[in-house]
C-alpha positions as CSV (number, residue, x, y, z in Angstrom):
1,M,6.8,6.3,-20.7
2,K,3.5,6.3,-18.9
3,I,3.5,8.5,-15.8
4,P,0.9,7.2,-13.3
5,L,-1.4,9.2,-11.2
6,I,-0.2,10.0,-7.7
7,T,-2.5,9.5,-4.8
8,E,-0.2,10.9,-2.1
9,I,3.3,11.9,-1.3
10,Q,3.7,11.1,2.4
11,R,6.5,12.6,4.4
12,F,8.2,11.3,7.5
13,S,7.0,7.8,7.1
14,L,8.5,5.2,9.5
15,Q,7.0,2.0,8.1
16,D,8.2,2.0,4.5
17,G,11.8,1.2,5.0
18,P,14.6,2.4,7.3
19,G,14.9,5.9,8.7
20,F,12.6,8.9,7.9
21,R,11.2,8.4,4.5
22,T,9.1,10.1,1.9
23,T,6.7,7.6,0.2
24,V,5.2,8.1,-3.3
25,F,2.0,6.3,-3.7
26,L,1.2,5.4,-7.4
27,K,-2.3,4.6,-8.5
28,G,-2.8,1.2,-10.0
29,C,-2.5,-2.5,-8.9
30,P,-3.3,-5.8,-10.7
31,L,-4.0,-7.7,-7.5
32,K,-7.5,-7.9,-5.9
33,C,-6.9,-8.2,-2.2
34,P,-10.4,-8.0,-0.7
35,W,-9.1,-6.5,2.6
36,C,-7.0,-3.8,0.9
37,H,-6.8,-0.7,3.1
38,N,-5.8,1.6,0.3
39,P,-8.5,1.1,-2.3
40,E,-7.8,4.5,-3.7
41,T,-4.6,3.1,-5.2
42,Q,-6.2,0.1,-6.9
43,R,-7.6,1.6,-10.1
44,P,-5.2,3.5,-12.4
45,V,-7.8,6.2,-13.2
46,Q,-8.9,9.3,-11.3
47,E,-11.7,9.0,-8.8
48,Y,-13.3,11.1,-6.2
49,Y,-14.1,10.9,-2.5
50,Y,-17.6,12.0,-1.4
51,N,-17.6,13.0,2.2
52,Q,-21.2,13.1,3.1
53,A,-20.7,14.7,6.5
54,R,-19.3,17.8,4.8
55,C,-22.0,18.0,2.1
56,V,-24.6,20.8,2.6
57,S,-26.6,19.9,-0.5
58,C,-26.0,23.3,-2.0
59,G,-26.5,22.0,-5.6
60,R,-23.4,23.5,-7.1
61,C,-22.2,20.0,-8.2
62,T,-25.6,19.2,-9.8
63,A,-25.4,22.4,-11.8
64,V,-22.1,21.4,-13.5
65,C,-22.5,17.6,-13.7
66,P,-22.8,16.9,-17.5
67,T,-24.3,13.4,-17.1
68,G,-26.9,13.8,-14.3
69,G,-24.8,11.7,-11.9
70,S,-25.4,14.3,-9.2
71,T,-29.0,15.4,-8.5
72,L,-31.0,17.0,-5.7
73,V,-34.0,15.0,-4.4
74,P,-36.5,15.5,-1.6
75,G,-35.1,14.3,1.7
76,P,-36.9,12.9,4.7
77,G,-37.8,16.4,5.9
78,K,-38.5,19.5,3.8
79,D,-34.9,19.9,2.7
80,M,-33.4,18.6,-0.6
81,V,-30.5,16.1,-0.4
82,L,-27.8,15.1,-2.8
83,Q,-28.2,11.8,-4.6
84,L,-25.3,10.2,-6.5
85,D,-25.3,7.8,-9.4
86,R,-21.7,7.0,-9.9
87,S,-22.5,4.7,-12.8
88,K,-22.9,7.9,-14.9
89,C,-19.7,9.5,-13.7
90,I,-17.1,10.3,-16.4
91,N,-14.5,11.5,-14.0
92,C,-14.6,15.1,-15.3
93,M,-14.0,16.4,-11.7
94,R,-16.2,19.5,-12.3
95,C,-18.1,18.6,-9.1
96,V,-14.8,18.7,-7.2
97,A,-13.8,22.0,-8.6
98,V,-17.0,23.8,-7.5
99,C,-17.5,22.2,-4.1
100,L,-17.0,24.8,-1.3
101,T,-17.1,22.5,1.7
102,E,-14.6,19.8,0.6
103,G,-17.5,17.4,0.3
104,R,-15.8,16.1,-2.8
105,E,-12.1,15.4,-3.1
106,S,-10.3,14.1,-6.2
107,V,-8.2,11.0,-5.8
108,G,-5.2,10.7,-8.2
109,Q,-3.1,13.7,-9.2
110,A,-1.3,14.1,-12.5
111,M,2.3,15.2,-11.8
112,S,5.4,15.4,-14.0
113,L,8.5,13.5,-13.1
114,E,10.2,16.8,-12.3
115,D,7.5,17.8,-9.9
116,I,7.7,14.5,-8.1
117,L,11.5,14.7,-7.8
118,Q,11.3,18.2,-6.5
119,E,8.8,17.0,-3.8
120,V,10.8,14.0,-2.6
121,L,14.2,15.6,-2.7
122,S,13.1,18.6,-0.7
123,D,13.5,16.4,2.4
124,E,17.0,15.3,1.6
125,P,18.6,16.5,4.9
126,F,16.2,14.4,6.9
127,Y,17.1,11.3,4.9
128,R,20.8,11.8,5.5
129,N,20.4,12.4,9.2
130,S,18.1,9.4,9.8
131,G,19.4,6.9,7.3
132,G,16.2,7.2,5.4
133,G,15.2,7.9,1.8
134,V,12.5,7.6,-0.7
135,T,10.1,4.7,-1.1
136,I,8.1,4.2,-4.3
137,S,4.8,2.4,-3.4
138,G,1.3,2.1,-4.5
139,G,-0.8,0.4,-5.7
140,D,2.2,-1.4,-7.2
141,P,5.1,0.5,-8.8
142,L,5.8,-2.4,-11.1
143,M,2.6,-1.6,-12.9
144,Y,4.8,1.2,-14.3
145,P,8.2,-0.3,-14.7
146,L,9.7,2.4,-17.0
147,F,8.5,5.2,-14.8
148,T,9.7,3.5,-11.6
149,L,13.1,2.8,-13.2
150,E,13.5,6.4,-14.3
151,L,12.3,7.8,-10.9
152,A,14.7,5.5,-9.0
153,K,17.5,6.4,-11.3
154,R,17.0,10.2,-10.9
155,I,16.8,9.9,-7.1
156,K,20.0,7.8,-7.0
157,E,21.8,10.6,-8.9
158,H,21.4,12.5,-5.6
159,K,22.8,9.6,-3.6
160,V,19.5,9.1,-1.8
161,H,18.4,5.6,-0.6
162,V,15.6,4.2,-2.8
163,A,13.2,1.4,-1.7
164,I,10.2,0.1,-3.6
165,E,7.2,-1.7,-2.1
166,T,5.7,-4.3,-4.4
167,S,4.0,-7.7,-4.6
168,C,6.7,-8.7,-7.2
169,F,3.8,-9.8,-9.4
170,P,5.3,-9.5,-13.0
171,K,5.5,-12.7,-14.9
172,D,8.6,-11.7,-16.7
173,W,11.8,-11.2,-14.7
174,K,13.0,-8.7,-17.3
175,T,10.5,-6.2,-15.9
176,I,12.4,-6.2,-12.5
177,Q,16.0,-6.8,-13.5
178,P,16.8,-3.2,-14.6
179,L,15.8,-1.9,-11.2
180,L,18.7,-3.8,-9.5
181,E,21.1,-1.0,-10.3
182,Y,19.1,1.7,-8.7
183,V,16.9,0.2,-5.9
184,D,18.6,-0.2,-2.5
185,L,15.8,-2.2,-0.9
186,F,12.9,-4.3,-2.3
187,I,10.0,-4.6,0.2
188,I,7.9,-7.6,-1.0
189,D,4.4,-8.5,0.2
190,L,3.9,-12.2,0.7
191,K,0.1,-12.5,1.1
192,S,-0.1,-16.3,1.2
193,M,2.0,-19.4,0.7
194,N,-1.0,-21.4,-0.6
195,P,-1.0,-21.1,-4.4
196,V,-4.7,-22.1,-4.8
197,K,-5.9,-19.6,-2.2
198,H,-3.6,-17.0,-3.6
199,E,-5.1,-17.2,-7.1
200,E,-8.7,-17.7,-6.0
201,V,-8.8,-14.8,-3.5
202,I,-6.2,-12.4,-4.9
203,C,-6.7,-13.2,-8.5
204,W,-3.0,-13.6,-9.3
205,P,-0.7,-16.7,-9.4
206,L,1.7,-17.1,-6.5
207,Q,4.5,-18.7,-8.5
208,P,5.8,-15.6,-10.4
209,I,6.0,-13.8,-7.1
210,L,8.1,-16.5,-5.5
211,D,10.2,-16.8,-8.7
212,N,11.0,-13.1,-8.7
213,F,11.7,-13.0,-5.0
214,E,14.2,-15.9,-5.4
215,R,15.8,-14.2,-8.4
216,L,16.3,-11.0,-6.3
217,I,17.9,-13.1,-3.6
218,E,20.2,-14.8,-6.2
219,S,21.1,-11.3,-7.5
220,K,22.2,-10.3,-3.9
221,A,19.5,-7.6,-3.8
222,N,18.5,-6.3,-0.4
223,V,15.0,-7.7,0.3
224,R,12.7,-7.3,3.2
225,I,9.4,-9.2,3.5
226,H,6.0,-7.8,4.5
227,I,3.4,-10.4,5.7
228,P,-0.1,-8.9,6.0
229,V,-1.9,-11.2,8.5
230,V,-5.6,-11.2,7.6
231,P,-8.3,-12.9,9.7
232,G,-9.7,-16.1,8.1
233,F,-7.3,-15.8,5.2
234,N,-3.7,-16.5,6.3
235,D,-3.7,-16.5,10.1
236,S,-4.0,-20.2,10.9
237,P,-1.2,-22.3,12.5
238,Q,-0.7,-24.0,9.1
239,D,-0.3,-20.6,7.3
240,F,2.3,-19.5,9.9
241,A,4.1,-22.8,9.5
242,D,4.2,-22.4,5.7
243,Y,5.7,-18.9,6.0
244,I,8.3,-20.1,8.4
245,S,9.2,-23.2,6.4
246,Y,9.6,-21.2,3.2
247,L,11.5,-18.1,4.5
248,E,13.8,-20.3,6.6
249,Q,15.7,-21.1,3.4
250,F,16.6,-17.5,3.0
251,A,17.1,-16.5,6.7
252,D,20.7,-15.3,6.2
253,R,20.0,-13.5,2.9
254,I,16.9,-11.3,3.7
255,K,17.0,-8.1,5.7
256,G,14.1,-9.1,7.8
257,V,10.3,-9.7,8.0
258,D,7.6,-7.2,9.1
259,I,4.3,-8.8,10.2
260,L,1.5,-6.4,9.5
261,N,-1.8,-7.1,11.3
262,Y,-5.0,-6.5,9.4
263,H,-6.9,-3.3,10.4
264,V,-10.2,-1.8,9.5
265,Y,-9.0,1.7,8.5
266,G,-9.9,1.1,4.8
267,E,-13.6,0.7,5.2
268,G,-14.4,4.4,5.3
269,K,-12.4,4.9,2.1
270,Y,-14.5,2.3,0.2
271,I,-17.6,4.2,1.3
272,S,-16.3,7.6,0.3
273,L,-15.3,6.1,-3.1
274,G,-18.8,4.7,-3.7
275,R,-17.4,1.2,-3.6
276,A,-18.7,-0.1,-0.3
277,K,-20.0,-3.3,-1.8
278,E,-16.4,-4.3,-2.8
279,Y,-15.2,-4.3,0.8
280,Q,-15.6,-7.9,1.9
281,Y,-14.3,-7.5,5.5
282,K,-17.1,-5.4,7.0
283,G,-17.6,-6.4,10.6
284,V,-14.4,-8.5,10.7
285,E,-12.5,-7.6,13.9
286,E,-8.8,-6.9,14.0
287,N,-6.6,-9.7,15.5
288,P,-4.9,-8.7,18.8
289,P,-1.1,-8.4,18.5
290,E,-0.7,-11.6,20.5
291,K,-2.2,-13.5,17.6
292,V,0.9,-13.1,15.4
293,L,3.5,-13.7,18.1
294,P,3.8,-17.5,17.2
295,L,4.7,-16.4,13.6
296,A,7.2,-13.8,14.9
297,R,8.9,-16.3,17.3
298,G,8.9,-19.0,14.6
299,L,10.7,-16.7,12.1
300,K,13.2,-15.7,14.8
301,L,13.9,-19.4,15.6
302,A,14.3,-20.0,11.9
303,G,17.3,-17.6,12.0
304,I,15.8,-14.4,10.6
305,S,17.6,-11.6,12.4
306,S,15.1,-8.8,12.2
307,V,11.4,-9.6,12.8
308,T,8.9,-6.8,13.6
309,I,5.2,-6.6,14.4
310,G,4.0,-3.4,12.9
311,G,7.0,-2.6,10.8
312,L,8.9,0.1,12.8
313,V,12.3,-1.1,11.7
314,G,15.0,-0.3,14.1
315,I,12.8,0.5,17.2
316,T,13.3,-2.1,19.9
317,T,11.6,-2.9,23.1
318,S,12.3,-5.1,26.1
319,R,10.8,-8.6,26.2
320,E,8.4,-7.6,28.9
321,E,6.7,-5.2,26.5
322,H,5.6,-7.8,24.0
323,G,2.1,-7.8,25.3
324,R,-1.1,-6.1,24.2
325,D,0.6,-2.9,23.2
326,A,3.1,-4.7,21.0
327,G,1.2,-4.1,17.8
328,M,3.6,-1.4,16.6
329,R,6.8,-2.6,18.1
330,C,9.8,-4.7,17.1
331,V,10.4,-8.1,18.5
332,A,14.0,-8.2,17.3
């Protein structure tokens, strides 16, 4: 069983399922969403952040780098400055180990299954009091189906609610089927209902995702849908109409829909990872919350009982508050 690297174990999360939750972020995802705000979870290998503002060009990293990927060169003044050539990096992490200012930070930690369980179960009283639990996320946990199955099984032995966040990408239903016994909630990203656009932009076919979603519904699994709304990709009236038309068929069989507006928080991560050229949404402004209200209202009219903007499930507001500050609020 391959155990993935862990990028973070986040406590007291409110957007990864009901109640207070601890979310385990696995490293690795087969999709290539160009707006991804968690690029550190895309590649299944260890990487490092370089925080230039914290770097004092002390040269400790250059002394231990075995490939010459870190060197000191003359700066614009008299001081020497650090120059990185990440193409030479072999991910030995020696530079991270010797950095005294946290200018370098490793991304992706190797943990045993027992260590992960100890972390997530330490908050068990909070789960019980809030109706929360553990969410396995990523990346995509279905990149590691055997590990995800075993982790979910071990958590359920403690009678803790288990959710997974996934694009439901596998092309073989048998990858997902064993999870039905141990997963209480499947949170599925639907990034587009246009199969051509989905494959061209995200580099993965849409049909397996829809097939798996429908099989989960047929199996009477609890399913909640996440719709990331991205400027210029899936925020047109036609995109919204396609979502509404498709999900209306399952209105009484899904737990709800969370509309998640695109945000720019990921750009700094791409820079720190040395992958700024991969980020295709530089300069793209966030949509105001009002932009997605037609989608939210359409889904409600289609009979979906719970629709949120921002994903805070269970937190409600009055109708008067569905204005500019509604980006992190429920509409149902």
